[in-house]
N, C-alpha and C positions, 0 to 999 in steps of 0.2 A: 540402611547405606550411610555411614558418616558425612560423604560428600554432599548427601542431599539434604539431610538435616541441618549442615551448615550451611547450604545456599538457601533453604527457605528462611533459616535466622536471620541471615543478612537480610531478605530479601523484605522481611516484614518490618527491618529497621532501615529500610532504604539505603543499605551499605552495598558498597561495590564487590563484587568475587574478585579474585584474582585470575589473571588470565589464565593459569593452571586448572583453575577450576573450571571456568568457562570452557577451556580445550577436553577437559576430563568429561564432561556433561556431551560432546559432539563423539567422544571417545566411548560411551556406554554401549555395552550390548543388547541385541534385540529382546533377551532375555529379562534386561533390567528396563524394558521402554515403558511398564505401565508405573513402574515406582518413579520413574524420570516425571512422568507426565503427573502423576499424584502431587509429586513435589512443588513443581511448578504451578499446578492448577490453586495450591493453595495460597501461595502468592497471588496468584491471580484473583481468588476471590477475597483476598482480605481487602485490596485495592477496589475492585471494582464489582464483588457481588457476583451474579449471575446474569448481569446484565450485557447484550450484545448491542453494539452500535451498528446501523447498518449506512453503507455510503453509498452513492450513485454516481456513476462517470458519466458525463456528458463531455463527446470528443467535439468540439469547436472547430477545428481543422483537420482534417485527416489525411496523413501522407504527405508528400511532398518538402520533405524535413531535408536540409543541408549539412546535417550532422552525420560522422560515420559510426554511430555507436552499433556495435557487432550484433548487438541480442535483439535491434530493434526492426520491425516489421516495416517502419515508416522512415528509415534512413536514407540516406544518398545513396542511390545505387540498389536500394530493395527490388528485387525481383517477386517478393510475397504479392499475392493476388488480393490485395486490402480495397478496401474504398479510398477513394481519393475524392476530397471536395474542399473546397477552402471555405471561408468563415461561415457560419451559421448566422442568419440574423436573431436579434436579442429575443424576438417572438418564437422563433423555431428552438432555439436554445430551452427559453424558459417551457415550451410545450414538453420537452423532453424531460427536463426536470421535474416537472409535474407529475410525471409516469412515476418516476423513481420515489418522488414522495408520498404519492399514491400507494405506494407498495410496502412502504413504512422507513424509508429513509430519511435519516436525520439530517445527513450534510450531502451535498451536492458539490461533486469535484468538476471544475470546468478546465479541461485540459484543452492544451493546442500544440500541434508539432511545429517545429523552427528551434532554430539558437536562442532565440529570445525576442521578445516582444517590441516591436516598435512604439515610439509613444501615441500613434494612431491607433496600432492594436490594444492599447491600454485603453483607449478611449472605448473603442469597440466593446472589449469586455466590461468595464465598467457600465456601460449600457446594458449590457446582457446581466450584470448583477443585479442592478437597479428592477430591472424587471421581472426578475426570479423572486427577489424580496418584495415586490409588489405583488407578487401574487401568492408567496408562500412566507409571511412574515418570521415566521420561525425558523426556519432553515437555515443552518450554517450552510456558507458558501466558503470552497477552497478553491482559489485559483491556482494552474499549474502551466507556464506558459514558458518556463526554460530560463536562462539566465538573465537576471534583471539589471538595468542599468539603475543610475544614482535616481531617486525620487520616484521610481515605478511603482515600490511598495508601498509608500504614503499615498500615492494616489488610489491603488486599488483598497487600501483601508479606507480611506477618505469616502469611497464608491460603495462601500458596505461589505467589503471581502471580512471573512472572520479568520481564514488561514491561507497559507500558502505552502506548497507542496513542491520540493526539489530533492531528489534523492541522492546519496550518493554512492549508491548502488555496490561499489565493492572497495575493498582496501586501497588505500595511497599507493600501495607498491605497485600491484597490478592495475591501476587503472588505466593507464598508457596502453595495456594490454587490448583493450576493448573499445577505446576512445582516442583518436588522435585529434579531433578538430577542438577540442576544448580539454581543459586540465581538471584535476581533482581539486586543485586550490578554486576556481572557478565555480564550483559547485558550493564548496565551502564558503565562499563570500557570499553567494545568493541565500544561503540560509541563513546568515547572518544579518543580511539586509531586511529579511522578512521579519526577524528578531526584533530589530533594531525601530521597526518603523510599528511595531506593535502586533503584528499578525502572529497566529498561533502556529507555530512552524511544524512542519512535516516534513519529516525524511527518513528513508529506509533501504533496503538493500535489496540485491536481485542473488539469488541464490540458484546454483545450478550451471555456471558458466565456466565450471572446470576448474574452479579456485579450492585452496585447501582449505584444513581447518585453521589453520593461522590466519588466514585472510578473512574467514568469516568471523573471526574474534576480533582481529583487528578492526573492521567496519563498524562493528555493534559497539567495541569500545570507543571508536570516533564519534560514533551518534550520541551516546552517553556525553561525553565532552561538549557536543554543540547543544545537547539538552534539547530537543524537539518535543512538542506535546504529544504527538503520533508519528509510531513508527512501522510505516507498511513493510511486510516482508513478501517479497515477491517469491515465485519459482518460475525460473525461465521456461518458455515454452519456444522450444526449437523450431520455430516457422521455417517452413521450406521457402528459400529466397533469400537468406540472411546468410552470414558467415559463419553461426552458431548453429548451423539447423539439423546437426550431428550430435552436438553435445548432449546427451541423456544419461544423466549421472544421477538423477534422485528417485528415492525410494519413498514411500509413504512414512515407514520409519524415520529415514535420513531427514523430512520435512519436520515431523514432530520432534527431533531433537534439536534442530536448528530454532525452533519455534521456541523451546523449553530455554535453550540458552539464552535468546533474545529477553524473553522473560526474568531472567534471573540478574541480567544485567541492566535490565530498564524494568525493574519491577512495578511503577506507579505510572508509564506513561502507558497511551493507548497503543497497544502491539495488535494490527491491522494484518489479518490475512488477505494479500492481494492478490494479483494475479496468477495463476497457473494450479490454485489449488484443486480444482476439478480434476485436472490432468494428472497431478502429481500424489495427492492424498487421497484421491477417489475415495473409497468407501471408508475411509478412515477421516473423513471431515469432521464427525462430530469430535472425534476425540482432541482435534485443535483447538475447538473451542473452549477447552479447559485450560489453554496456554494463551491464546488472543481474546481480546473484549471486542474485535471489532472486525466487519468483514464489507467486501462490497457485495452489491444487491445486483443480479443481471448481469449485462454484458460489459466487455471490457472495452479496449480502445479499440482493436482490430479483430480482436475473435470475441466470439459468442460465451457467455458464461452459464451457470447453471439456471435453470429457471428460478422466478423470486419465488414462486409457491412452493417449490421444492425446498429452498432455502430456510423459507419460515417453518416450512414443515420440520426439519432437521433442526433450527433452533429448539422448536418446543418439545420435538421427540426425545432431545439431548438433556431437557430439563433445564434450560436456559429461557429469558425474555428477553423481547425485543426492547431496545431503551426508548424511552419516551421523549418527544420534542422538550417537556418541561424538566427533564432530567438534566444533570451537571455530569457530562463524561468522567473528568477529572476528579480524582481525591481532592478533599477541601483545601489541602495545604498546597494544592498547584493551582485550582481554580481561583482561590483568593485574591490569585496576584492580579488577575484580570476581572476582578468583580464577579467572579461566578459565569463568566462567559463559557465560550466553546472548548475552552480548555487549556491551558497555560501553563506556562513553567514560572516557577518561583526562584527566583536566585539563589544557586548554591543546594538546592535539593530537587530537583527536578530529577530527570532522567540519571540519577548519580549526580555529578558535581557539574554545574552550568562553568562554562570555561569562559567563553568571549560572545558567544554571540548572546505538518501532518500530511497516506498516501495516498495521497493518493497513491494506489499503488503502481500508478503510470502515471508519466508526466511529460513534458514538454521537454524540449531539448534532450530527447532520448531517455527521459526516466520511465518510460513505459517498456513493461515486459510482455504486454501483449498476449496475456494469457487466458484461456478459457475453453469451454467446450459446448455446444449448443445442448438444449434440453432432450432433443430425440435420441440422444446418445445415450441416455438415462431410462427415457419413456419408453423407447423401441423394443426390438429384437435385441439381447444382451449380445456383446461383441464376444467372440471366442475366447476361451480361459489361455492366457499364456503364461509360460514362465514368469517368475516376478522380476529377472533381472532384464526382461525386454521390454523397449519403450513402447506405451502405449501410443503410438502415433495415428491409431484410430481415433482417438478423443481430440483431436485438435482440429477445431473447424473455425475458418475467418468469417469474423462477425459480417452478417448481411441484412441486418435488421437497425429498428432504432432511428437515432438522429444519423440525417443524412442520406435515408433511404425514404421509400413509401411503406415499410414494414413496420406494424408496431413493434415496440420496445419489449425485449424480454425481462421485464420486472414484475 
């Protein structure tokens, strides 16, 4: 297919596809799907080989959010039966992080619900970062606390944070349809603050909220312009008790096309499969590893993920390997801009062109998609076979383990 050959050539040169080419990827047929995966896989392997980076979420503060993001189970007015608790103490958060690191996680993502941190909150998180670094000196720490005020990104960097996540989520044109308590511009501003403070920026999207192909292309091209080091791709989990509870639009094939399009537009950045992979990709998750070079291990913020041992088996069975703590995630031309650190943009040649200014797949101020499925859904009696077009609501399980509970984490 001429389109795919063109996209591979551009990806290997870090050249941007056209919007029409990106839209064409989303419009490909199921008959062409394996060709699309193979083509995007060439780009992924060129820049990242067969390494898979593991990330681990620690929900520092669950629920009780004043923002009204329609997709989020922690939103203002949410009826979702999720865990609700205030700030974990540094030793509690460090213990939770250690569970992820012992399972192979290279990065720990510290997430807190809310509009954005107060200065006291930044102090709390700074103490937590220091506690984690004291216990696991090699681990990367990404903070995800919502909208940042002036000077807060710098304070997090001084405390030892390596990265900051704040997702754009959807296109600027439709952002007001999913959130009214803050703006798309607010989110862009926070990503720019992270960049300016020298933090590795992480920003991504949520697919499956009823958006058009044009909206998906818009947000991925906007991310290319912002030039984050990592782009988490979330697939909406329509949680009961949220306004988007009935929005079941995704198929495994659709998810793979979205990941492929993201890889072609952002060829040399860490593309992370985030919330919702278990629910929407299901048995086709191993194919997604040919497109993304990063996943979350264990549970998400408010829902349970695939058991950690199952993730490790999946990676090995698919012919990939877990990225080690001593390996640099990003290609040399990006990592060298930060002296080989956790990842990093090089002005002008990151995820395309750096205009002015990584996911956690779920983050503060409503960045969380809240996706996942508990391990027993895979380990116990199989669910009844359903037609492909019907939603797999049987796979959605609210998180009841790990940080904030007395149960062991699913890592």
